[in-house]
C-alpha positions as CSV (number, residue, x, y, z in Angstrom):
1,M,-52.1,-160.4,52.7
2,E,-49.2,-158.8,53.7
3,G,-46.1,-159.2,51.7
4,D,-45.1,-158.4,48.2
5,I,-46.8,-160.9,46.0
6,R,-45.9,-160.7,42.4
7,V,-45.2,-163.3,39.8
8,V,-42.0,-163.9,38.0
9,E,-41.8,-165.0,35.1
10,T,-37.9,-165.7,34.4
11,V,-36.7,-169.7,35.6
12,P,-34.5,-168.9,38.4
13,L,-30.8,-170.6,39.4
14,V,-30.8,-172.7,42.8
15,S,-27.0,-172.5,43.9
16,V,-27.0,-176.2,46.3
17,I,-23.6,-175.2,48.8
18,I,-23.1,-178.3,50.7
19,P,-20.3,-177.8,53.3
20,V,-18.0,-180.9,53.8
21,Y,-15.8,-182.4,56.2
22,N,-14.8,-185.9,56.4
23,A,-18.7,-186.8,55.2
24,G,-16.7,-188.9,52.3
25,S,-19.0,-192.2,52.9
26,Y,-22.3,-189.7,52.6
27,L,-21.6,-187.1,50.4
28,A,-22.4,-189.7,47.1
29,T,-25.9,-190.0,48.5
30,C,-26.0,-186.7,49.1
31,I,-24.6,-185.2,45.9
32,E,-26.5,-187.7,44.1
33,S,-29.7,-186.3,45.0
34,V,-29.0,-183.2,44.2
35,L,-28.5,-184.4,40.5
36,S,-32.1,-186.1,40.3
37,Q,-34.6,-183.2,41.5
38,T,-36.7,-182.1,39.2
39,W,-35.6,-178.9,38.9
40,H,-33.4,-178.7,36.6
41,N,-31.4,-175.0,36.4
42,L,-29.6,-175.7,39.7
43,E,-25.7,-175.3,40.2
44,I,-23.7,-176.9,43.4
45,I,-20.5,-175.7,45.1
46,V,-18.8,-178.0,47.5
47,V,-16.9,-177.0,49.9
48,D,-14.0,-179.2,51.7
49,D,-13.2,-177.9,55.1
50,G,-10.1,-179.6,55.1
51,S,-11.4,-183.0,55.4
52,T,-8.6,-185.6,55.7
53,D,-10.3,-188.7,54.6
54,N,-12.3,-189.1,51.3
55,S,-14.4,-186.0,50.9
56,Y,-12.7,-184.3,48.6
57,D,-11.9,-187.8,46.1
58,Q,-15.4,-188.4,46.3
59,A,-16.9,-184.6,45.4
60,K,-14.1,-185.0,42.2
61,Q,-15.8,-187.7,40.6
62,F,-18.6,-185.7,39.7
63,L,-16.7,-182.5,38.5
64,G,-18.3,-182.1,34.1
65,N,-22.0,-181.9,36.3
66,G,-22.8,-178.7,36.8
67,V,-21.1,-179.6,40.5
68,K,-17.8,-176.6,41.1
69,L,-15.0,-178.2,43.4
70,I,-13.5,-175.8,46.6
71,R,-11.3,-176.6,48.9
72,Q,-9.7,-174.4,52.0
73,Y,-7.9,-175.6,54.8
74,N,-10.3,-176.3,58.2
75,A,-11.9,-173.4,59.2
76,G,-15.0,-174.6,60.4
77,A,-18.8,-175.1,58.7
78,G,-19.7,-171.4,58.5
79,V,-16.8,-169.9,56.7
80,A,-17.6,-172.9,54.3
81,R,-20.9,-172.0,53.5
82,N,-19.5,-168.7,53.0
83,T,-16.9,-169.2,50.7
84,G,-20.4,-170.8,49.0
85,L,-22.1,-167.8,48.8
86,D,-18.8,-166.4,47.8
87,A,-18.3,-168.9,44.8
88,A,-22.5,-169.4,44.2
89,L,-25.0,-167.2,41.5
90,G,-28.2,-168.4,41.3
91,S,-30.4,-166.5,43.0
92,Y,-32.2,-168.6,46.0
93,I,-29.2,-170.6,47.3
94,Q,-29.9,-174.6,49.0
95,F,-28.0,-175.2,51.7
96,L,-27.1,-178.7,51.7
97,D,-25.5,-181.5,54.8
98,A,-23.2,-183.8,53.3
99,D,-24.5,-186.0,54.9
100,D,-28.2,-185.8,54.7
101,F,-30.2,-185.8,51.1
102,L,-33.3,-184.0,49.5
103,S,-36.4,-185.3,48.0
104,P,-36.0,-185.1,43.2
105,D,-39.3,-182.6,43.9
106,K,-38.2,-181.0,47.1
107,I,-36.4,-177.5,45.2
108,A,-39.0,-177.6,42.5
109,S,-41.6,-178.0,44.9
110,Q,-40.9,-174.6,47.1
111,L,-39.5,-172.7,44.1
112,E,-43.4,-173.2,42.3
113,I,-44.8,-171.7,45.9
114,L,-42.1,-168.9,45.8
115,K,-41.8,-167.5,42.6
116,N,-44.9,-165.7,43.5
117,Y,-44.2,-164.3,47.2
118,P,-40.3,-163.6,45.7
119,D,-39.8,-162.1,50.0
120,Y,-40.7,-165.0,51.3
121,V,-38.8,-167.8,52.7
122,G,-40.0,-171.4,51.7
123,L,-40.1,-174.2,53.7
124,C,-40.4,-178.0,53.8
125,C,-41.2,-181.4,56.5
126,T,-38.1,-182.8,57.8
127,V,-37.3,-186.1,57.5
128,F,-35.2,-187.2,60.7
129,F,-33.5,-190.8,60.6
130,N,-30.8,-192.5,61.9
131,D,-28.3,-194.5,60.1
132,H,-28.2,-197.8,59.1
133,E,-32.3,-197.0,58.8
134,D,-34.6,-196.5,55.9
135,P,-35.4,-193.0,56.0
136,H,-38.1,-193.9,53.9
137,A,-39.4,-195.5,56.2
138,V,-39.8,-193.3,58.7
139,S,-43.2,-191.8,59.3
140,Q,-43.4,-187.6,58.9
141,C,-45.1,-185.5,61.3
142,K,-46.6,-182.5,60.2
143,E,-45.5,-179.8,62.4
144,W,-47.3,-176.8,63.2
145,Y,-45.0,-174.5,61.4
146,A,-46.7,-176.0,57.9
147,E,-49.5,-173.1,58.4
148,G,-46.4,-171.0,57.0
149,S,-46.7,-167.3,58.2
150,D,-47.2,-163.8,57.7
151,D,-45.1,-163.1,60.2
152,P,-41.3,-163.1,60.7
153,V,-41.4,-162.3,64.9
154,D,-44.7,-164.8,65.3
155,F,-42.8,-167.4,63.7
156,L,-39.6,-167.2,65.9
157,I,-41.6,-166.6,68.8
158,K,-43.4,-169.9,68.4
159,L,-39.6,-171.4,67.2
160,Y,-37.8,-169.7,70.2
161,G,-41.3,-170.8,72.7
162,G,-42.2,-168.1,73.6
163,Y,-46.3,-168.9,73.5
164,H,-47.0,-172.6,74.9
165,E,-45.9,-176.7,74.1
166,N,-47.8,-176.8,71.4
167,Y,-44.5,-174.8,69.1
168,G,-40.5,-174.8,69.8
169,G,-39.0,-177.7,68.6
170,M,-36.1,-177.7,65.7
171,I,-35.6,-176.7,61.7
172,Q,-33.0,-178.6,60.0
173,P,-31.0,-175.7,57.8
174,N,-31.3,-178.3,54.8
175,A,-35.5,-177.4,54.6
176,W,-34.9,-173.6,53.5
177,L,-34.7,-172.8,50.4
178,T,-33.5,-168.7,51.1
179,P,-34.3,-166.1,47.4
180,R,-30.6,-165.0,48.1
181,H,-31.6,-161.5,48.0
182,I,-32.4,-161.9,51.3
183,I,-29.2,-163.7,52.2
184,D,-27.8,-160.5,51.9
185,K,-29.9,-158.2,53.2
186,A,-29.9,-160.4,56.5
187,G,-25.9,-161.1,56.6
188,R,-23.3,-163.6,56.1
189,W,-22.9,-166.7,59.0
190,T,-20.8,-166.4,61.4
191,E,-17.6,-168.0,61.5
192,E,-17.6,-168.7,65.1
193,R,-16.9,-172.7,65.5
194,N,-20.7,-173.0,66.8
195,P,-23.2,-175.9,67.0
196,D,-25.9,-173.1,66.3
197,D,-24.7,-171.0,63.1
198,D,-27.9,-171.8,62.4
199,G,-30.0,-171.2,64.0
200,E,-28.8,-167.4,65.1
201,F,-28.2,-167.0,61.1
202,F,-31.7,-167.9,59.9
203,C,-33.5,-165.5,62.9
204,R,-31.8,-162.8,60.9
205,V,-32.9,-164.5,57.7
206,L,-36.1,-164.7,58.6
207,L,-36.0,-160.8,59.3
208,A,-35.0,-160.2,56.8
209,S,-37.8,-162.1,55.0
210,A,-42.0,-160.9,54.9
211,G,-42.3,-165.0,56.1
212,V,-43.0,-168.5,55.4
213,R,-44.4,-170.4,52.5
214,Y,-44.6,-174.0,53.6
215,S,-44.5,-176.5,50.6
216,E,-46.8,-180.2,51.4
217,S,-44.9,-181.8,48.6
218,G,-41.0,-182.1,48.7
219,L,-38.6,-183.4,52.1
220,N,-35.6,-182.7,53.8
221,Y,-33.5,-186.3,55.0
222,Y,-31.7,-185.7,58.2
223,R,-29.3,-187.8,59.6
224,K,-29.1,-187.6,63.3
225,S,-26.3,-188.6,65.2
226,T,-23.8,-189.4,62.9
227,T,-19.7,-188.0,63.1
228,A,-19.9,-186.0,59.4
229,T,-20.0,-182.9,61.0
230,M,-18.3,-179.5,60.8
231,S,-15.1,-180.0,62.9
232,N,-16.1,-178.0,66.4
233,R,-12.8,-176.4,69.0
234,G,-14.0,-177.9,72.7
235,S,-17.0,-177.9,74.2
236,Y,-16.7,-174.7,76.9
237,S,-15.8,-173.2,73.6
238,R,-19.0,-174.1,72.0
239,S,-20.6,-173.4,75.4
240,V,-19.2,-170.1,74.7
241,A,-20.3,-169.7,70.4
242,V,-24.5,-171.7,71.6
243,L,-24.7,-168.9,74.4
244,N,-23.3,-166.5,71.8
245,S,-26.5,-167.0,69.2
246,W,-28.4,-166.2,71.1
247,I,-26.9,-163.4,72.6
248,S,-27.4,-162.0,68.9
249,K,-31.1,-163.2,68.4
250,S,-31.7,-160.7,71.7
251,K,-30.2,-158.2,70.2
252,Q,-32.3,-158.7,66.2
253,L,-35.3,-159.6,68.3
254,K,-35.3,-155.8,70.3
255,P,-37.2,-153.9,68.6
256,F,-39.9,-156.0,69.6
257,E,-39.9,-156.8,72.7
258,H,-42.7,-155.5,73.0
259,R,-44.9,-157.7,71.0
260,P,-46.0,-160.9,73.5
261,G,-44.0,-163.8,74.0
262,I,-40.7,-162.0,73.2
263,R,-38.8,-161.9,76.5
264,K,-40.7,-165.1,77.7
265,A,-38.9,-166.4,74.9
266,L,-35.8,-165.2,75.9
267,A,-36.0,-165.9,79.3
268,F,-36.7,-169.0,78.3
269,N,-33.6,-170.0,76.6
270,F,-30.9,-167.8,78.5
271,T,-32.8,-170.2,80.7
272,E,-32.1,-173.5,79.9
273,L,-28.3,-172.3,78.6
274,C,-28.0,-170.7,82.3
275,Y,-28.8,-173.9,83.7
276,Q,-26.9,-176.9,81.0
277,N,-23.3,-174.8,82.5
278,Y,-24.0,-174.5,85.6
279,A,-21.8,-177.7,87.0
280,E,-19.1,-177.2,83.6
281,F,-18.8,-173.8,83.5
282,P,-20.0,-171.4,85.7
283,D,-18.7,-168.3,84.5
284,L,-21.5,-168.9,81.2
285,S,-24.7,-169.4,83.7
286,R,-23.7,-167.0,85.5
287,Q,-23.4,-164.6,82.6
288,A,-26.8,-166.4,80.8
289,Y,-28.4,-166.3,84.8
290,L,-28.4,-162.6,84.5
291,L,-29.6,-162.3,80.4
292,A,-32.9,-164.7,81.6
293,L,-33.3,-161.8,84.8
294,S,-33.2,-159.4,82.7
295,Y,-35.9,-161.0,80.2
296,G,-38.5,-161.9,83.1
297,G,-36.5,-165.0,85.1
298,L,-35.8,-167.7,85.6
299,A,-38.1,-171.0,85.2
300,H,-38.0,-174.6,86.4
301,P,-34.9,-176.5,84.9
302,P,-36.3,-178.7,82.0
303,Y,-37.2,-182.5,82.2
304,L,-34.0,-184.3,83.1
305,G,-34.5,-187.6,82.1
306,N,-33.8,-189.6,85.0
307,K,-37.0,-189.9,87.4
308,L,-36.0,-188.8,90.7
309,F,-34.0,-185.8,89.8
310,N,-38.1,-184.7,88.1
311,K,-40.1,-185.7,90.6
312,L,-37.1,-183.1,92.7
313,R,-37.1,-179.6,90.4
314,F,-39.8,-178.3,91.8
315,L,-38.3,-179.2,94.8
316,L,-34.9,-178.5,95.3
317,P,-33.5,-175.3,94.2
318,W,-32.0,-175.2,90.9
319,K,-28.5,-175.2,92.0
320,V,-28.8,-178.5,94.6
321,L,-30.1,-180.5,91.9
322,L,-28.0,-179.6,88.8
323,L,-25.0,-180.0,91.4
324,L,-27.2,-183.9,93.1
325,Q,-27.3,-184.8,89.0
326,K,-23.6,-183.7,88.5
327,Y,-22.2,-185.9,91.1
328,Y,-24.8,-188.8,90.6
329,H,-23.7,-189.3,86.4
330,W,-19.8,-189.0,88.1
331,I,-20.9,-191.9,90.9
332,K,-23.1,-193.6,87.7
333,A,-19.9,-194.1,85.9
334,K,-17.3,-194.5,88.6
């Protein structure tokens, strides 16, 4: 088996970094899930990113229970996580969004595996649930990445859709547990406000690691579609940021372009960005289009959420199809 494998006898400190922006309704549940961990050697660093609700007051209630509280002007999720890293003393880092929570054995189960694989990152199952839904009643899905990996590049090819439809998907950042020395090697979070900042960050983290070790025990509970997210700018800025993330990923993966699937994965994702931006942001669409061509060309438009358009997507030129879709939704909204 590849990678550095040795037994570590120490009891490591885990730093749990919780960036917060207007998540007062959920923050107590989040912090309590960390305080309930069966792994007790941990610190909790809450970084309030200029919240305008009661998030700061909610966090203050936990001071004295191993919780550090930092307040900063609103600067975005990446800055908040980097602020947490600056304060963190742990040899392992657990990032945790303020509207989510962990099962009590999440950290301990991952550490039990990683103690013999210090150059690997830990991963666990994520339960996706909606507000007002009992998260413990939601069924768990066993994803492809439950097999782990001794090949970070292969793992990223699968994640980015470079092989076939049995792979791909989303890995939510709370599911990871990462040795601090790997983060130091990979580099800090980008401080651009970016809905794909975790994708860009963990691309670098994985490439700085020896692989992934999956824990069958321990769960990450991810709350979907809440307003308790880090603040962001307008949709154009978000679209620019996502495109920048994929440009960064392509640069990180450039040394591995000879690997089967890398160019296909990048072409696929730049194609997606080309289609997504075509109607609203043609300059970004054009940039993504040229990048997609540089990696082998465009694929068919993705699933468009409408039976008629999905029948037409293999018949019409994609530019015509996406413009028709735009005007269809505009007429429906009138």
